[in-house]
C-alpha positions in Angstrom: -10.5 -27.0 -19.2 -14.0 -28.3 -20.1 -14.4 -25.8 -22.9 -10.9 -26.6 -24.3 -11.6 -30.4 -24.5 -15.1 -29.8 -25.8 -13.6 -27.6 -28.6 -11.0 -30.2 -29.5 -13.7 -33.0 -29.8 -15.9 -30.7 -31.9 -13.1 -30.0 -34.3 -12.3 -33.7 -34.7 -16.0 -34.5 -35.5 -15.7 -32.0 -38.3 -12.9 -33.9 -39.9 -14.9 -37.0 -40.7 -18.4 -35.6 -41.3 -19.4 -33.0 -43.9 -19.7 -29.5 -42.4 -23.3 -28.4 -41.9 -24.9 -31.9 -42.3 -27.6 -33.0 -40.0 -25.3 -35.9 -39.0 -22.5 -33.6 -38.0 -24.9 -31.5 -35.9 -26.2 -34.5 -34.1 -22.8 -35.9 -33.4 -21.5 -32.5 -32.2 -24.5 -32.0 -29.9 -24.2 -35.5 -28.4 -20.5 -35.3 -27.9 -20.7 -31.8 -26.4 -23.4 -32.8 -24.0 -21.5 -35.8 -22.8 -18.2 -34.0 -22.7 -19.7 -31.2 -20.6 -21.2 -33.7 -18.2 -17.9 -35.6 -17.9 -15.5 -32.8 -17.4 -17.4 -29.9 -16.0 -17.7 -31.6 -12.7 -15.6 -29.7 -10.0 -14.4 -33.0 -8.6 -12.6 -33.9 -11.9 -9.0 -32.8 -11.9 -7.4 -31.0 -14.9 -5.1 -34.1 -15.4 -8.2 -36.3 -15.7 -9.7 -33.9 -18.2 -6.5 -34.1 -20.4 -6.5 -37.9 -20.1 -10.2 -38.0 -21.3 -9.3 -35.8 -24.3 -6.3 -38.0 -25.1 -8.4 -41.2 -25.0 -10.7 -40.0 -27.8 -8.0 -38.9 -30.2 -7.9 -42.2 -32.0 -11.6 -42.5 -32.1 -11.9 -39.1 -33.7 -9.1 -39.4 -36.2 -9.9 -38.4 -39.8 -11.5 -40.8 -42.2 -8.9 -42.2 -44.7 -9.0 -40.4 -48.0 -9.2 -43.9 -49.8 -12.9 -44.1 -48.7 -13.8 -40.8 -50.2 -15.5 -42.6 -53.2 -17.1 -45.4 -51.1 -20.1 -43.7 -49.4 -21.4 -46.9 -47.8 -18.2 -47.8 -46.2 -17.7 -44.2 -45.0 -21.1 -44.1 -43.4 -20.5 -47.4 -41.7 -17.2 -46.2 -40.2 -18.8 -43.0 -39.1 -21.5 -44.9 -37.3 -19.0 -47.1 -35.6 -17.0 -44.1 -34.4 -20.2 -42.5 -33.2 -21.2 -45.5 -31.1 -17.8 -46.0 -29.6 -17.3 -42.4 -28.7 -20.8 -42.0 -27.3 -20.3 -45.1 -25.1 -17.0 -43.7 -23.9 -18.3 -40.3 -23.1 -21.3 -41.7 -21.2 -19.0 -43.9 -19.1 -16.7 -41.0 -18.4 -19.7 -38.8 -17.4 -21.0 -41.5 -15.1 -17.5 -42.0 -13.5 -17.2 -38.2 -13.0 -20.6 -38.0 -11.3 -19.6 -40.9 -9.0 -16.4 -39.2 -8.1 -18.2 -35.9 -7.4 -20.6 -37.7 -5.1 -17.8 -39.4 -3.2 -16.0 -36.1 -2.6 -17.6 -34.1 0.2 -18.2 -30.4 -0.7 -16.0 -27.9 1.0 -17.5 -25.9 3.9 -18.5 -22.5 2.6 -20.0 -21.0 5.7 -18.5 -19.0 8.6 -14.9 -19.8 9.5 -15.0 -22.3 12.4 -12.2 -21.1 14.7 -12.8 -17.3 14.4 -16.6 -17.9 15.0 -15.8 -20.1 18.0 -13.5 -17.5 19.6 -15.9 -14.6 18.9 -18.9 -16.4 20.3 -17.0 -17.8 23.3 -15.9 -14.4 24.3 -19.4 -13.1 24.2 -20.7 -16.0 26.2 -17.9 -15.7 28.8 -18.9 -12.0 29.4 -22.6 -12.8 29.4 -22.1 -15.5 32.1 -19.5 -13.5 34.2 -20.7 -11.7 37.3 -21.6 -8.1 36.5 -20.7 -5.1 38.7 -23.6 -4.0 40.9 -23.8 -0.6 39.3 -24.5 -2.1 35.8 -27.9 -3.3 34.7 -28.4 -6.8 33.3 -29.5 -5.2 30.0 -26.3 -3.2 29.7 -24.2 -6.3 30.6 -25.9 -8.4 28.0 -25.4 -5.7 25.4 -21.7 -5.4 26.3 -21.3 -9.2 25.7 -22.9 -9.0 22.3 -21.0 -5.9 21.4 -17.6 -7.5 22.3 -18.5 -10.6 20.4 -19.4 -8.5 17.4 -16.2 -6.5 17.6 -14.1 -9.7 17.9 -15.8 -11.0 14.8 -15.0 -7.8 12.9 -11.3 -8.3 13.8 -11.1 -12.1 13.1 -13.6 -12.1 10.2 -15.4 -15.4 10.5 -17.8 -13.8 8.0 -17.8 -10.7 5.9 -18.0 -7.6 8.1 -21.6 -6.7 7.2 -22.8 -10.3 7.6 -21.3 -10.7 11.1 -22.6 -7.3 12.2 -26.1 -8.4 11.1 -25.8 -11.6 13.2 -24.9 -9.4 16.2 -27.9 -7.1 15.5 -30.2 -10.2 15.3 -29.0 -11.5 18.6 -29.7 -8.2 20.4 -33.4 -8.5 19.2 -33.7 -12.2 19.7 -32.5 -12.1 23.3 -34.7 -9.1 23.9 -31.7 -7.1 25.0 -32.9 -4.3 22.7 -36.2 -3.7 21.0 -36.4 -3.8 17.2 -36.8 0.0 17.1 -33.8 0.5 19.4 -31.6 -2.0 17.5 -32.3 -0.2 14.2 -32.3 3.3 15.5 -28.8 4.2 14.1 -30.0 3.5 10.5 -31.5 7.0 10.5 -28.2 8.5 11.7 -27.4 11.5 9.5 -23.6 11.0 9.8 -23.9 7.4 8.6 -25.8 8.6 5.5 -23.2 11.3 4.9 -20.6 8.6 4.9 -22.6 6.5 2.4 -23.0 9.4 0.1 -19.3 10.1 0.3 -18.7 6.8 -1.4 -20.9 8.0 -4.3 -18.8 11.2 -4.5 -15.6 9.1 -4.7 -17.1 7.0 -7.4 -17.9 10.2 -9.4 -14.3 11.3 -9.1 -13.1 8.0 -10.4 -15.7 7.7 -13.1 -15.2 11.2 -14.6 -11.4 10.9 -14.3 -11.2 14.2 -12.5 -9.0 12.9 -9.7 -6.6 11.3 -12.2 -6.4 14.6 -14.1 -5.5 16.7 -11.1 -2.8 14.2 -9.9 -1.3 14.0 -13.4 -0.9 17.8 -13.6 1.2 17.7 -10.4 3.3 14.9 -11.8 3.9 17.1 -14.9 4.9 20.1 -12.9 7.0 18.6 -10.1 8.1 15.2 -11.5 11.6 15.8 -12.8 13.2 14.1 -9.7 11.9 11.3 -7.6 11.7 13.5 -4.5 9.9 16.2 -6.6 7.6 13.5 -7.9 6.7 12.4 -4.4 5.9 16.0 -3.4 3.7 16.4 -6.4 1.7 13.3 -5.6 1.5 14.4 -1.9 0.2 17.9 -2.8 -2.3 16.3 -5.2 -3.5 14.0 -2.3 -4.0 16.9 0.0 -5.9 18.9 -2.6 -8.2 16.1 -3.6 -8.9 14.8 -0.1 -11.6 17.3 1.2 -13.8 16.6 -1.9 -13.2 12.9 -2.2 -14.0 11.5 1.3 -12.6 8.0 0.8 -8.9 7.2 1.3 -9.4 3.8 -0.3 -11.0 5.4 -3.4 -8.2 7.9 -3.7 -5.6 5.2 -3.4 -7.1 2.6 -5.8 -8.9 4.9 -8.2 -6.4 7.8 -8.5 -2.9 7.4 -7.2 -2.0 3.7 -7.5 -2.6 3.6 -11.3 -0.4 6.7 -11.7 2.3 5.3 -9.5 2.3 2.0 -11.3 2.5 3.7 -14.7 5.4 5.9 -13.6 7.2 2.9 -12.0 6.9 0.7 -15.1 8.1 3.5 -17.3 11.1 3.9 -15.0 11.9 0.2 -15.1 10.7 -0.6 -11.6 8.7 -3.8 -11.4 8.0 -6.2 -8.5 8.2 -9.2 -10.9 11.9 -8.7 -11.7 13.1 -7.5 -8.3 13.5 -3.8 -9.4 10.7 -2.5 -7.2 13.1 -0.4 -5.0 14.3 1.5 -8.1 11.2 3.8 -7.9 7.9 2.1 -7.1 8.5 1.1 -3.5 9.4 4.6 -2.4 6.4 6.2 -4.2 4.0 3.6 -2.8 5.2 4.1 0.8 5.2 7.9 0.5 1.6 8.0 -0.8 0.5 5.5 1.9 1.9 7.8 4.6 0.7 11.0 3.0 -2.9 9.6 3.0 -3.0 9.6 6.9 -2.0 13.2 7.2 -4.2 14.5 4.4 -7.2 12.6 6.0 -6.4 14.2 9.3 -6.3 17.7 7.7 -9.9 17.8 6.6 -13.1 16.7 8.3 -14.5 15.5 5.0 -11.4 13.7 3.9 -12.3 10.4 5.6 -15.5 8.7 6.7 -14.2 8.0 10.2 -13.8 11.8 10.9 -17.5 12.4 10.6 -18.2 9.5 12.9 -15.9 11.0 15.6 -17.8 14.2 15.6 -21.1 12.4 15.9 -20.0 10.2 18.8 -18.5 13.2 20.5 -21.9 14.9 20.3 -23.6 11.9 21.9 -21.3 12.4 24.9 -22.2 16.0 25.1 -19.2 17.6 23.4 -20.3 19.8 20.5 -17.6 21.0 18.1 -18.5 24.5 16.9 -18.3 25.0 13.1 -17.0 21.4 12.7 -15.4 21.7 9.3 -13.5 25.0 10.0 -12.6 24.0 13.5 -11.2 20.6 12.5 -9.1 22.2 9.7 -7.9 25.1 11.8 -6.7 22.9 14.6 -5.1 20.3 12.3 -3.6 22.7 9.7 -0.1 23.4 11.2 0.9 19.9 12.4 -0.7 18.2 9.3 1.1 20.5 6.9 4.4 20.1 8.7 4.0 16.3 8.6 3.0 16.4 4.9 6.0 18.5 4.0 8.6 16.5 6.0 7.2 13.0 5.3 8.6 12.5 1.8 12.0 13.7 2.9 12.1 11.4 5.9 11.2 8.5 3.8 13.7 9.5 1.1 16.4 9.2 3.8 15.3 6.0 5.5 13.9 4.2 2.4 15.7 5.8 -0.5 14.8 5.0 -4.1 17.6 3.7 -6.4 16.6 6.1 -9.1 17.0 9.7 -7.9 15.9 11.4 -11.1 12.8 10.8 -13.2 13.2 12.9 -16.3 10.7 10.8 -18.1 7.8 11.5 -15.7 6.7 14.9 -17.0 6.7 13.5 -20.5 4.6 10.6 -19.4 2.2 12.9 -17.6 2.0 15.2 -20.7 1.1 12.2 -22.9 -1.5 11.1 -20.4 -3.1 14.5 -20.3 -3.2 14.6 -24.1 -4.9 11.2 -24.1 -7.5 12.5 -21.7 -8.3 15.4 -23.9 -9.9 18.7 -22.7 -11.9 18.8 -19.5 -15.2 17.1 -20.2 -18.7 18.3 -19.3 -19.0 15.7 -16.5 -15.7 16.8 -15.0 -16.9 20.4 -14.9 -20.2 19.2 -13.2 -18.1 17.3 -10.7 -16.0 20.3 -10.0 -19.0 22.5 -9.5 -20.8 20.0 -7.3 -17.8 19.5 -5.0 -17.3 23.3 -4.7 -21.0 23.6 -3.7 -20.8 20.7 -1.2 -17.5 21.9 0.4 -18.9 25.5 0.6 -22.0 24.2 2.4 -19.9 22.0 4.6 -17.9 25.0 5.7 -20.7 27.5 6.1 -23.7 25.2 6.5 -24.1 26.0 10.1 -24.6 29.7 9.4 -26.9 29.0 6.5 -28.9 26.4 8.4 -27.9 23.6 6.0 -26.9 20.3 7.7 -23.8 18.5 6.3 -25.8 15.5 5.2 -28.3 17.7 3.4 -25.4 19.4 1.5 -24.2 15.9 0.5 -27.7 14.9 -0.6 -28.0 18.0 -2.7 -24.6 17.3 -4.3 -25.6 13.7 -5.1 -28.9 14.9 -6.7 -26.9 17.3 -9.0 -24.7 14.4 -10.1 -27.7 12.2 -10.8 -29.7 14.9 -12.7 -26.7 15.8 -15.0 -25.9 12.1 -15.6 -22.5 12.2 -14.1 -23.7 9.2 -12.0 -26.4 6.8 -12.9 -28.6 5.2 -10.2 -27.0 1.9 -11.1 -23.6 3.4 -10.1 -25.0 4.0 -6.6 -26.7 0.5 -6.5 -23.5 -1.3 -7.5 -21.3 0.7 -4.9 -21.4 -2.4 -2.6 -18.9 -0.9 -0.1 -21.3 2.0 0.6 -24.3 -0.3 1.4 -22.1 -2.7 3.4 -20.7 0.3 5.4 -24.3 1.5 6.1 -25.2 -1.9 7.6 -22.2 -2.7 9.8 -21.5 1.0 10.8 -25.1 1.5 11.8 -25.0 -1.7 13.9 -21.8 -0.6 15.7 -23.0 3.0 16.2 -26.3 1.8 17.5 -24.8 -0.6 20.0 -22.3 2.0 21.1 -25.0 4.6 21.6 -27.2 2.2 23.6 -24.2 1.3 25.8 -23.8 4.9 26.5 -27.5 5.4 27.2 -27.5 2.5 29.6 -24.6 4.1 31.6 -22.0 1.5 30.8 -19.6 3.9 29.1 -19.8 6.3 32.0 -19.2 3.6 34.5 -16.0 2.3 32.6 -14.6 5.8 32.1 -15.2 6.8 35.7 -13.4 3.6 36.8 -10.4 4.3 34.6 -10.3 8.0 35.7 -10.3 6.9 39.3 -7.4 4.6 38.6 -5.5 7.4 36.9 -6.3 9.7 39.8 -5.0 7.1 42.3 -1.8 7.0 40.3 -1.6 10.8 40.8 -1.4 11.5 37.1 -2.1 15.0 35.8 -4.6 15.4 33.0 -1.7 16.0 30.6 -0.1 12.6 31.6 -3.5 10.9 31.4 -4.1 12.5 28.0 -0.7 11.2 26.7 -1.2 7.7 28.1 -4.7 7.3 26.7 -3.5 8.6 23.2 -0.7 6.0 23.1 -3.0 3.2 24.1 -5.7 4.2 21.6 -3.1 4.4 18.9 -1.2 1.2 19.5 -4.3 -0.9 20.0 -5.0 -0.4 16.3 -2.5 -3.2 15.6 -5.5 -5.4 16.5 -7.9 -3.8 14.0 -8.2 -4.0 10.2 -10.4 -1.0 9.8 -10.2 2.6 11.1 -14.0 3.0 11.1 -14.4 -0.3 13.1 -11.8 1.0 15.6 -13.8 4.3 16.0 -17.1 2.5 16.4 -15.6 0.1 19.0 -13.4 2.4 21.1 -13.8 6.1 20.4 -16.6 6.8 22.8 -15.0 4.9 25.6 -11.6 6.6 25.2 -13.2 10.0 24.9 -15.2 9.4 28.0 -12.0 8.4 29.8 -10.3 11.6 28.7 -13.2 13.7 29.9 -13.3 11.9 33.2 -9.5 12.5 33.6 -10.0 16.3 33.1 -8.7 16.6 29.6 -10.2 19.7 27.9 -13.2 18.4 25.8 -12.4 19.9 22.4 -8.8 18.8 22.7 -9.8 15.3 23.5 -12.3 15.0 20.7 -10.0 16.3 18.0 -6.8 14.6 19.1 -8.5 11.2 19.1 -9.9 12.0 15.7 -6.5 12.9 14.3 -4.9 9.7 15.7 -7.7 7.7 14.0 -6.3 8.9 10.6 -2.6 8.5 11.5 -2.7 4.9 12.6 -4.2 4.0 9.1 -0.6 3.7 7.9 0.7 1.3 10.6 0.4 -2.0 8.8 -0.7 -3.7 5.6 -4.1 -4.3 7.1 -4.7 -1.2 9.1 -6.9 0.6 6.6 -8.5 0.3 3.2 -5.7 2.2 1.5 -3.2 0.0 3.2 -4.6 -3.1 1.5 -4.6 -1.3 -1.9 -1.0 -0.1 -1.7 0.5 -3.3 -0.2 -1.4 -5.4 -2.7 0.5 -3.7 -5.5 3.5 -5.8 -4.5 6.2 -3.1 -4.3 6.9 -3.5 -0.6 7.5 -6.5 1.6 5.7 -7.2 4.8 8.7 -6.5 7.1 9.3 -3.2 5.2 5.7 -2.2 5.7 5.7 -2.9 9.4 9.1 -1.2 9.9 8.3 1.9 8.0 4.8 2.1 9.5 6.4 2.1 13.0 9.1 4.6 12.2 6.7 7.0 10.5 4.2 6.6 13.3 6.9 7.8 15.7 7.7 10.8 13.5 4.1 11.7 13.1 3.6 11.5 16.9 6.6 13.9 17.4 5.3 16.3 14.9 1.7 16.3 16.2 2.8 16.4 19.8 5.5 19.1 19.6 4.2 21.3 16.7 0.6 20.5 17.4 1.0 21.1 21.1 2.4 24.6 20.5 -0.2 25.4 17.9 -3.1 24.2 20.1 -1.8 26.2 23.0 -1.8 29.3 20.7 -5.4 28.5 19.8 -6.4 28.2 23.4 -7.4 24.6 23.4 -5.8 24.1 26.8 
């Protein structure tokens, strides 16, 4: 608004003073300065800005042409206009400053109510009587941990900022030493997760993910159902080498789906979203959960599950291959049946999409041949995935394989160091993830996790529940409690260790408990519009309503639970997991 009024005043000055003259420059500078002071103040409303501009229209009206040959009279009139306008602008600026001072600035700090609830919960636990078997240090750390987790759910501050507050409190209260509080910042899994963000950025920057997905649209996109299967297959193929569901959603699949939807006449703005876009969005949203469960490196939270399991003494042999082998059959069945189930319960109005292959062909033509950077990206990911699969035999840790891949991308210029520095989500994740993992690890070292798991196991034993019944009950609770979380990784950091310990105490086979909880962690990412990063991306596109998202999330959760329980149960029995 300020620039618009300023521009208007400047144009009017030019009508009564010769362009380029010193007088014009002085008038323009003085009017601009006063105008900026008057209307750039945040407290001044747009209506007041318009009124200010209107008030000066008469004062800045053109000089009558009859004075063109009377220089003295013209100069006198110009001087009068200058004086009147300057006085008016100065008064307006003063009034604006007074109004700004009278208006109290809005509070920009932590949200009051969420902060109060989070802190109050921590204080309540801190002051509550502790069990005799728990040390005072463990009890204090539990209070800080619960306060931190509550803040991550309620968001009084950004996640990283609130986690840093919790970290500071642990040191300030001498609950943990500085070294113990920051011990998780050297955790190899956390750094593997950070580097995975850089890999995802490489996929988006080079356009490789977009190219792969577009090929499947070209091959399978003649019908809406075929189009959904093409996008699902592309999701599953890209997932192991692009370890971020959010990046896959926002950087690859959402742009393609929006382009196809708009071409098919499906737009949220005119109420035609159910023609095509709503179905494709929901299908891709649900597919992301199963594709992430299929591969260890398809999502950051998977890596954390393996790390936390190791801290509880459960080592997964050949983690990449074991994870894939155990997940393969139920995940593939869910991926193949998901689009058809959604097609029946949430059908698109357009059943055929004959234009889709043509759109994909034009898109591929516009991309041109595969670039050098794309080839480097392909080679790098093949190297990384190979080392992730066979690294244990070769003596190369997963994080070292990721570091090597990142070095290749930097050396060949696929990624610049500035790309890594500006990947804020990676550094934010490093901070809050390390805080949660560190607190969780210390709670385990202090014996609190074992005490809680033994207590729950005793309760289950008193109820005469078999390990199978206990396993099922704990899985259901772990899954449904995600309605309270807005992040899969936060859920893992807060609850995975505790629930795994409960499973182990109840007699559930260790490897089955580790992997089943890990798979559930991916599947509940499609429950709500806030349940994961990709949920926010897809819901934000505007193609589905809130009731539709909750309803479909619940129905598909039931279907996934059936597939993974029945098909997975048979497959896991065959593999000898129980």
